[in-house]
VEXDREN-999990 format. One record per residue (C-alpha): residue in one letter; x, y, z. Coordinates in nm, 4 decimals, decimal comma. Layout:
   tiba         xx         yy         zz
      a          X          Y          Z
...
***
This chain:
   tiba         xx         yy         zz
      m   -13,5906    -0,5441    -4,9862
      g   -13,5686    -0,1956    -4,8345
      q   -13,7862    -0,0679    -4,5570
      a   -13,9716     0,2624    -4,5414
      k   -13,8416     0,4955    -4,2717
      g   -14,0610     0,5316    -3,9678
      l   -14,2476     0,2022    -4,0121
      p   -14,1794    -0,1002    -3,7929
      k   -14,0509    -0,4013    -3,9882
      g   -14,3706    -0,6032    -3,9404
      a   -14,5940    -0,3132    -4,0512
      f   -14,3868    -0,2581    -4,3644
      e   -14,4039    -0,6246    -4,4640
      a   -14,7766    -0,6346    -4,3871
      s   -14,8391    -0,3270    -4,6032
      l   -14,6436    -0,4857    -4,8898
      t   -14,8518    -0,8021    -4,8570
      v   -15,1737    -0,5982    -4,8661
      v   -15,0630    -0,4110    -5,1778
      e   -14,9632    -0,7360    -5,3479
      a   -15,3006    -0,8896    -5,2544
      i   -15,4820    -0,5908    -5,4079
      i   -15,2762    -0,6235    -5,7265
      a   -15,3521    -0,9966    -5,7364
      a   -15,7252    -0,9258    -5,6989
      v   -15,7129    -0,6757    -5,9860
      i   -15,5348    -0,9338    -6,2016
      v   -15,8043    -1,1919    -6,1244
      v   -16,0703    -0,9390    -6,2324
      v   -15,8780    -0,8783    -6,5575
      i   -15,8681    -1,2538    -6,6234
      v   -16,2439    -1,2837    -6,5693
      l   -16,3149    -0,9864    -6,7974
      a   -16,0816    -1,1250    -7,0643
      l   -16,2598    -1,4611    -7,0475
      y   -16,5923    -1,2844    -7,0962
      a   -16,4565    -1,0837    -7,3904
      t   -16,3161    -1,4036    -7,5417
      a   -16,6566    -1,5698    -7,5171
      l   -16,8143    -1,2706    -7,6930
      e   -16,5500    -1,2854    -7,9695
      i   -16,6088    -1,6567    -8,0205
      s   -16,9838    -1,6103    -8,0451
      s   -16,9486    -1,3233    -8,2941
      a   -16,7029    -1,5269    -8,5041
      v   -16,9423    -1,8195    -8,5154
      t   -17,2464    -1,6095    -8,6088
      s   -17,0742    -1,4024    -8,8801
      g   -17,0376    -1,5512    -9,2249
      s   -16,7496    -1,3348    -9,3454
      v   -16,4042    -1,4902    -9,3747
      n   -16,2362    -1,1570    -9,2911
      a   -16,4527    -1,1174    -8,9820
      v   -16,3619    -1,4687    -8,8692
      h   -15,9908    -1,3992    -8,9336
      d   -16,0059    -1,0778    -8,7294
      s   -16,2007    -1,2548    -8,4564
      v   -15,9438    -1,5330    -8,4362
      l   -15,6613    -1,2791    -8,4033
      s   -15,8596    -1,0928    -8,1380
      i   -15,9176    -1,4174    -7,9502
      v   -15,5451    -1,4963    -7,9620
      d   -15,4764    -1,1462    -7,8316
      l   -15,7205    -1,1943    -7,5430
      v   -15,5742    -1,5351    -7,4580
      i   -15,2286    -1,3796    -7,4433
      i   -15,3639    -1,1111    -7,2089
      m   -15,5042    -1,3861    -6,9866
      l   -15,1667    -1,5639    -6,9894
      l   -14,9951    -1,2375    -6,8966
      a   -15,2359    -1,1816    -6,6099
      a   -15,1961    -1,5387    -6,4857
      d   -14,8169    -1,5151    -6,5064
      l   -14,8192    -1,1856    -6,3176
      l   -15,0412    -1,3415    -6,0527
      r   -14,8018    -1,6366    -6,0231
      t   -14,5073    -1,3969    -5,9947
      i   -14,6777    -1,2067    -5,7132
      v   -14,7614    -1,5264    -5,5261
      v   -14,4039    -1,6531    -5,5593
      s   -14,2580    -1,3190    -5,4518
      v   -14,4805    -1,3101    -5,1426
      r   -14,4095    -1,6726    -5,0560
      e   -14,0334    -1,6669    -5,1145
      g   -13,9594    -1,3024    -5,0398
      r   -13,7880    -1,2465    -5,3756
      m   -13,8833    -1,1632    -5,7320
      p   -13,7855    -1,4453    -5,9697
      a   -13,6090    -1,3153    -6,2815
      r   -13,7375    -1,6052    -6,4898
      s   -14,0997    -1,4970    -6,4405
      i   -14,0228    -1,1430    -6,5481
      v   -13,8537    -1,2688    -6,8645
      e   -14,1542    -1,4955    -6,9364
      i   -14,3824    -1,1937    -6,9053
      a   -14,1581    -0,9980    -7,1433
      l   -14,1795    -1,2805    -7,3983
      l   -14,5585    -1,2821    -7,3751
      v   -14,5727    -0,9044    -7,4151
      i   -14,3615    -0,9226    -7,7307
      v   -14,5799    -1,1988    -7,8766
      r   -14,8908    -0,9971    -7,7934
      e   -14,7411    -0,6949    -7,9679
      m   -14,6727    -0,9120    -8,2733
      v   -15,0383    -1,0162    -8,2799
      a   -15,1515    -0,6554    -8,2383
      t   -14,9194    -0,5479    -8,5210
      s   -15,0678    -0,8058    -8,7535
      l   -15,4187    -0,6893    -8,6556
      e   -15,3362    -0,3298    -8,7482
      g   -15,1754    -0,4215    -9,0789
      f   -14,8462    -0,5947    -9,1316
      n   -14,5422    -0,3694    -9,0995
      y   -14,2139    -0,5423    -9,1863
      v   -13,9901    -0,3032    -8,9920
      t   -14,1980    -0,3321    -8,6741
      m   -14,2190    -0,7086    -8,7066
      l   -13,8427    -0,7324    -8,7626
      a   -13,7784    -0,5212    -8,4515
      l   -14,0205    -0,7327    -8,2470
      s   -13,8589    -1,0529    -8,3756
      a   -13,5128    -0,9285    -8,2782
      s   -13,6468    -0,8318    -7,9349
      f   -13,8062    -1,1733    -7,8966
      l   -13,4799    -1,3494    -7,9852
      a   -13,2831    -1,1345    -7,7401
      v   -13,5278    -1,1960    -7,4549
      a   -13,5507    -1,5667    -7,5423
      g   -13,1711    -1,5834    -7,5225
      s   -13,1777    -1,4252    -7,1792
      y   -13,4487    -1,6742    -7,0775
      i   -13,2228    -1,9630    -7,1802
      i   -12,9307    -1,8142    -6,9867
      i   -13,1433    -1,7552    -6,6756
      t   -13,2972    -2,1021    -6,6922
      k   -12,9646    -2,2768    -6,7471
      y   -12,7318    -2,0820    -6,5188
      a   -12,8915    -1,8355    -6,2800
      e   -13,1716    -2,0197    -6,1037
      k   -13,0266    -2,3462    -5,9812
***
């Protein structure tokens, strides 16, 4: 990794660690807020009697769970990058897969659009293929 001009090597690495720790703290806050929002969605789904409301609540819960998975995966990526001094490509591809799945859920919440879903499916297959290649060949 490059070093900023004018900073001693130790200060640069320490500043990167501080920034990564701040990002990790923000991600933990996002996870906690998403858990709270999920609990609210579950309680509203249970108390409502409408099938459509329950369906929308279930999709919203899935969306929130995916956000929590994204945040946890980002946190894991930051911890690994700090510990090993490198950014693992596999983690980035996993995050991309989760983002595409989340977008698929959001698309079905807004109303099903075949063209958008086809594009997201093609993107998912392409990223999944790269995940298989990375897992099998690159990181051994």
